[in-house]
C-alpha positions as CSV (number, residue, x, y, z in Angstrom):
1,M,-0.2,0.1,0.0
2,Y,1.2,3.7,-1.1
3,M,2.0,5.5,2.2
4,G,2.7,8.9,0.8
5,K,5.9,8.0,0.1
6,T,8.1,6.8,-2.5
7,D,10.7,4.6,-1.2
8,D,14.1,4.7,-4.3
9,K,15.7,2.5,-2.3
10,H,13.5,-0.9,-3.0
11,K,15.4,-4.0,-3.7
12,F,15.6,-4.6,-6.9
13,T,13.8,-8.5,-7.6
14,I,12.9,-10.8,-11.1
15,N,10.5,-12.8,-9.3
16,P,8.2,-13.3,-12.2
17,I,4.8,-12.5,-9.7
18,I,6.3,-9.3,-9.2
19,L,7.6,-8.2,-12.7
20,W,4.0,-10.1,-14.2
21,R,2.2,-7.7,-11.4
22,D,4.0,-4.7,-12.1
23,L,3.7,-4.7,-15.9
24,K,0.4,-4.9,-16.0
25,A,0.7,-2.0,-14.1
26,A,2.2,-0.8,-16.2
27,V,0.4,-0.7,-19.0
28,G,-2.9,0.4,-17.3
29,M,-1.0,3.2,-16.0
30,F,0.1,4.6,-19.5
31,F,-3.6,4.4,-20.8
32,S,-4.8,6.4,-18.6
33,V,-1.9,8.6,-19.3
34,L,-3.2,8.6,-22.6
35,C,-7.2,8.5,-21.8
36,G,-6.5,12.2,-19.6
37,R,-7.1,10.2,-16.4
38,Y,-3.7,10.2,-14.7
39,P,-0.6,12.3,-14.3
40,L,2.1,11.8,-16.7
41,P,4.6,9.9,-14.5
42,K,8.5,11.7,-16.3
43,R,10.6,9.1,-15.1
44,S,9.0,5.9,-15.4
45,L,8.4,7.8,-19.2
46,L,12.2,8.1,-19.6
47,W,12.7,4.5,-18.1
48,L,9.8,3.4,-21.3
49,I,12.1,5.0,-23.6
50,V,15.0,3.4,-22.5
51,F,13.6,0.4,-22.7
52,V,12.7,0.9,-26.1
53,I,15.5,2.0,-27.3
54,Y,17.4,-0.9,-26.7
55,A,14.9,-3.6,-27.7
56,V,14.6,-1.3,-31.7
57,I,18.8,-1.3,-31.6
58,P,20.4,-4.0,-32.6
59,F,22.8,-3.5,-30.2
60,D,23.1,-6.2,-27.2
61,L,24.3,-7.0,-24.1
62,I,24.5,-10.3,-24.3
63,P,25.0,-11.4,-28.7
64,D,22.1,-12.9,-30.5
65,P,24.2,-15.8,-31.5
66,L,25.8,-17.1,-28.4
67,I,22.2,-17.3,-26.5
68,A,20.3,-18.6,-29.6
69,M,22.3,-21.5,-29.4
70,F,20.4,-21.9,-26.3
71,G,16.9,-20.8,-27.5
72,L,17.2,-17.7,-25.4
73,G,17.0,-15.0,-28.0
74,A,15.2,-12.7,-26.1
75,A,15.8,-12.8,-23.0
76,D,18.5,-10.0,-22.5
77,D,15.4,-7.9,-23.5
78,L,13.8,-9.6,-20.6
79,L,16.4,-8.7,-18.7
80,V,16.2,-4.8,-19.3
81,L,12.9,-5.1,-18.9
82,A,13.1,-6.5,-15.3
83,Y,15.1,-3.4,-14.3
84,V,12.8,-1.1,-15.7
85,L,10.2,-2.2,-13.9
86,N,12.8,-2.6,-11.0
87,K,13.3,1.7,-11.5
88,M,9.9,2.3,-12.5
89,S,8.3,0.6,-9.0
90,P,7.0,3.6,-7.9
91,D,5.5,5.5,-9.8
92,L,3.7,2.3,-10.1
93,E,2.8,1.8,-6.9
94,K,1.3,4.9,-6.6
95,Y,-0.6,4.4,-9.5
96,R,-2.1,1.0,-7.7
97,Y,-2.8,3.6,-5.0
98,F,-4.8,6.0,-7.1
99,K,-6.0,3.5,-8.9
100,Q,-7.7,1.4,-5.6
101,S,-8.8,4.9,-4.7
102,R,-10.3,5.7,-7.4
103,D,-12.3,1.7,-7.2
104,I,-13.6,2.7,-3.5
105,E,-15.0,5.9,-4.9
106,G,-16.8,4.3,-7.0
107,I,-18.0,1.6,-5.4
108,K,-19.3,4.1,-2.7
109,K,-21.8,5.6,-5.0
């Protein structure tokens, strides 16, 4: 639960359950931003741009031929996505709190 402060010192995680939850929150947050229901978090936008640039450029941290023989062609992209989601975590926590409070307001009406 969001308590009014952002914790920039949260622990890095590669837990797929937490990352999946954060990915769904990130998609929801950006749709809410596009619809004008949520203010644009500039830090998260910056991290999203970093990920898109990394995913598009042909340079990879782990060369694809090296990991292609192991069937892990997108492993480095997934690691960068995990890093980006971890960096976006404080903004995602704020968004989840915002969404939860709006849902509660909708129930009270």
